[in-house]
Each structure stands twice: as structure tokens, then as C-alpha cells.
C-alpha positions in Angstrom: 0.0 0.0 0.0 2.9 2.3 0.6 4.0 2.1 -3.0 0.5 2.8 -4.1 0.3 5.8 -1.9 3.6 7.1 -3.3 2.3 6.8 -6.8 -0.9 8.5 -6.0 0.9 11.4 -4.3 3.2 11.8 -7.2 0.1 11.8 -9.6 -1.6 14.4 -7.3 1.4 16.7 -7.5 1.4 16.4 -11.3 -2.3 17.1 -11.5 -2.1 20.1 -9.2 0.7 21.5 -11.3 -1.4 21.5 -14.5 -4.3 23.9 -15.3 -7.6 22.6 -14.0 -10.2 23.8 -16.6 -13.3 21.7 -16.3 -15.2 19.2 -14.1 -13.4 16.3 -15.7 -10.0 17.7 -14.5 -11.5 18.4 -11.1 -12.9 14.8 -10.8 -9.5 13.4 -11.7 -7.9 15.4 -8.8 -10.7 14.4 -6.4 -10.3 10.7 -7.3 -6.5 10.7 -6.8 -6.7 12.8 -3.6 -9.6 10.6 -2.3 -7.6 7.4 -2.9 -4.5 8.9 -1.4 -6.4 10.2 1.7 -7.9 6.7 2.2 -4.3 5.3 2.3 -3.2 7.9 4.8 -2.3 10.9 2.7 0.9 12.8 2.7 2.4 16.3 2.3 0.8 16.9 -1.0 -2.6 16.6 0.6 -2.3 20.1 2.0 -2.0 21.6 -1.5 -4.9 19.4 -2.7 -7.1 20.5 0.2 -6.2 24.1 -0.4 -7.2 23.7 -4.1 -10.4 21.8 -3.1 -11.5 24.5 -0.6 -10.2 27.4 -2.8 -9.7 27.5 -6.6 -11.4 24.2 -7.2 -14.5 24.7 -5.0 -16.7 26.0 -7.8 -15.7 23.2 -10.3 -16.2 20.6 -7.7 -19.6 22.0 -6.7 -20.7 21.9 -10.4 -19.3 18.3 -10.6 -21.2 17.0 -7.7 -24.4 18.6 -8.9 -24.1 16.5 -12.1 -22.8 13.2 -10.7 -25.0 10.2 -11.4 -23.9 6.8 -10.2 -26.4 5.0 -12.3 -24.1 4.3 -15.3 -21.4 3.0 -13.0 -23.8 0.7 -11.2 -25.3 -0.5 -14.5 -21.8 -1.4 -15.7 -21.1 -3.3 -12.4 -24.4 -5.1 -12.7 -23.6 -6.0 -16.3 -20.3 -7.6 -15.5 -21.8 -9.5 -12.6 -24.2 -11.4 -14.8 -21.5 -13.6 -16.2 -19.3 -13.7 -19.3 -17.0 -10.9 -18.1 -13.4 -11.4 -17.4 -12.0 -10.9 -13.9 -10.3 -7.7 -15.2 -13.6 -6.3 -16.4 -15.2 -7.0 -13.1 -12.3 -5.4 -11.3 -12.5 -2.3 -13.5 -16.2 -1.9 -13.0 -15.8 -2.2 -9.2 -12.9 0.2 -9.1 -14.8 2.8 -11.2 -17.4 2.8 -8.5 -14.7 3.0 -5.8 -12.9 5.9 -7.5 -16.1 7.9 -7.4 -16.9 7.0 -3.8 -13.3 7.9 -2.7 -13.6 11.2 -4.5 -17.0 12.0 -2.9 -15.7 11.3 0.6 -12.7 13.5 0.1 -14.9 16.3 -1.2 -17.5 15.9 1.6 -20.1 14.8 -0.9 -21.1 11.4 0.6 -24.7 11.9 -0.1 -24.0 12.0 -3.9 -22.8 8.4 -3.9 -24.6 6.8 -0.9 -27.4 5.1 -2.9 -24.9 4.0 -5.6 -22.5 2.5 -3.1 -25.3 0.6 -1.4 -26.4 -0.8 -4.8 -22.8 -1.8 -5.5 -22.7 -3.8 -2.2 -26.0 -5.4 -3.0 -24.8 -6.5 -6.5 -21.7 -8.1 -5.0 -23.8 -9.9 -2.4 -26.4 -11.1 -4.9 -23.8 -12.8 -7.2 -20.7 -13.2 -5.0 -19.0 -15.9 -7.1 -18.3 -13.3 -9.8 -16.4 -11.1 -7.3 -14.7 -13.9 -5.4 -11.5 -13.6 -7.5 -11.1 -10.0 -6.2 -11.2 -11.1 -2.5 -7.5 -11.1 -2.0 -7.3 -7.6 -3.5 -10.2 -6.4 -1.4 -9.0 -7.6 2.0 -6.2 -5.0 2.6 -8.6 -2.2 1.4 -11.4 -3.4 3.7 -9.0 -3.3 6.7 -8.1 0.4 6.2 -9.1 2.8 9.0 -10.6 5.2 6.4 -12.9 2.4 5.1 -14.1 1.7 8.7 -14.9 5.4 9.1 -17.2 5.3 6.1 -18.3 1.7 6.2 -21.8 2.6 4.9 -20.2 3.8 1.7 -17.4 1.2 1.5 -19.5 -1.8 2.3 -18.9 -3.2 -1.1 -15.3 -4.0 -0.1 -16.6 -6.1 2.8 -19.0 -7.8 0.4 -16.1 -8.7 -1.9 -14.0 -10.1 1.0 -17.0 -12.2 2.0 -17.2 -13.4 -1.6 -14.0 -15.4 -1.0 -16.0 -18.3 0.3 -17.5 -18.7 -3.1 -14.2 -19.1 -4.9 
């Protein structure tokens, strides 16, 4: 996890060093910052928080007004019905996770609460599809930040529980 955090913090520094011109740029920063914060953060987080609360506040506000988790949840549901590779399942789950981490970092938990609950329900309904991801999910599920927002990160617990179906 330390290496992952280092990579995220390096990415964050690069993103903050570039012009942020639209909601897509703002979302990218929020995702990277959210994932880094979940892993414990680091020195660059101060710059990211200053951007979030200052220059980026308007872009982020616009972004969260437009966020709709339905497409991500539909994609997760589609890969859960069978025929998808483990990589496709992983990508669909991490797409949901990216948005959840970004929302938490931005203080926009409400924007993803329903979608995160649906993601957990999908995993629990068809756990065998997600069982191959259980080893990946276990260290994430044990993070203190996940415990703090368990109502949103419940899908990680559902994936670890899916291991029994492997």
C-alpha cells in the first residue's frame, strides 16, 4: 500500500501542477486525492485540500451537482451477470470505488450513498463473480478510512465475503 500511496501522491502533485479547466479535471484530482487520503495521505494533501477549498471549489460544486452513479452501477451489474473477465469485473468495481473515494474526500457522501449501497447489494447477490477479487479487497477493507465510512465502502466487505464462493 505504501508504494500505491507514493504513486498517488506523485500523480496528485502532477495534476495540481497543471491547469484545471473543467469538471473532468476536477474529478481526476478528487479521485486521486480521495484514494491517497484513504491510504493515509501525505504532504501533497495540504495543497490538494487548499485547491479543493479554494480555486477548485466551484468546479467541484458543479461536478457533484451533475454526478449520477447509475451508469457505473449498471456497468457493475452487467459484469456481474457472467461472461465478463476478472479484469472487467475489477475495472467496474474500481470505477465505483474511485467515485466513492472522490466523494468522501470532497465531503459529498450523499452524492454516492445510494450507488455505493447498490454496488454492495450487487456483490452480495452474485458473490462468485467477485470472489477472484477477494485477495485484492482484504487489505482495502482493513483500512481505517474504510471503517470510518463503512456505509459507503460496504462493497469492499462484500467482496471479501465473496471469497468463500471461490
